N, C-alpha and C positions, 0 to 999 in steps of 0.2 A: 548619501548612499543611494545607489540605483541597482535594480535588477533588470537585466536585458535578456529576453528569451529569443531563441532562434529555432528554426527547424520545422515549423509547421508547413502545411501544404496540402495538396490533393493526392490521394492515394486510393487505389482500388481495394475493395474488401478482400481481406486475406493478406494484404501487404503489410509493410513495416515502415515506421518512421522513427527518428531519434530526435528528441527535443533537447536543447541545451539552454542553460540559464547561467549567466555569470554575474556576480556581484562586483561592484566597483565603488570607489570612494574611500572615505575614512573608515576602515574596518579593523577592529582589534581581533575579533573572532566571530565565527558563525555557529550558532547552535543548530536547532532543527531546520531542515529545508523540506519543501514539499511541492507537489504539483496539485493544482485544482483544475476543474473544468466547469464550464457553464454552457449547456446546450440552449438553443433558442427556446424561450418560454419556460425554462426550468431554472431552479436555484443552483447556485454554485455548489459544487460538491468536491470533497477530498478524493483524489485519485490515488496518491501514494505519498508517503512521508519517510524521511530518513533522519536519524539522529546524528549528532556529532560522532558517536561511536559506531555508526553505520548500521544500527538496528533499523529495520524497515517495517512498514505497515502499508497494506493495500486495501482498496475497496474490493468487496467481493466480486464485483463485475469485471475487474481487470486481473484478478489473481491468476497466475500462470501464463498471462499474456504480456504483461507490462513489467519492466524492471527499472527501479529507481537506483541511481548511484550518485556518488559525489566525489569530487576531487578537492580536498581542502586546500591544497597548495594553489590551485587555480581559482578557488572561491566559486566553484561551479557545481551545479546539480544537473543531472541528466535523466531523461525518461526514454527508455527504449520501449517501443510499442510494436508488438508483433500480433499477427492474426487479427488485424483490425477489422472491426465490424461497423456497419452503418451507424449503430447507436453510439459509437465513439466520436462521432462528429460533434465538435464543440470548439469553443475558445479555451485554450489551455493557459493557465497562469502559474508562474512560479511564486513561491512564498518563502520567506526566511526570517528567522529570529537572529538579528545581527547586533553585536555589541560594537559601538564605535569607540568605546573606552570601557575599561573594567567596571562591571557593576551596572551598566546602563544598556538594557536590551530593548530594542524596538523591533516591531514586526513590519516587514516590507513586502509589497506586492510588485511584481513586474507587470508590464503591459502584456496583454494576452497575445498568443500566437494561434492562428486559426488552423484547425485540422479538419479536413473534409474527407470523408470516406465515401466513395461512390460504388455503386453496384456494377 
């Protein structure tokens, strides 16, 4: 099982980006999916999470600016980031709880995608 993230890049403050992450491999189902980020010199932090039932949870710092969504048919999770700020600069990682067969859940991380917000 692999998670592949796309969509990072350089954007000016106030701009928008959309991150995508797709799961591949032997997958029976996917439970929770999430985006984390890690800025230079800081610990990795949860940005947003979404359950299989599409309930969402956001870090206070991104509420009202970021939107997490998922497409279960495509085994994908997305993060729409609007009104980007300099402090949103970080490496963004997708994360998912994946069942490769019934009753066996493992947590997976994708390789990070860089988001740089410039002034």
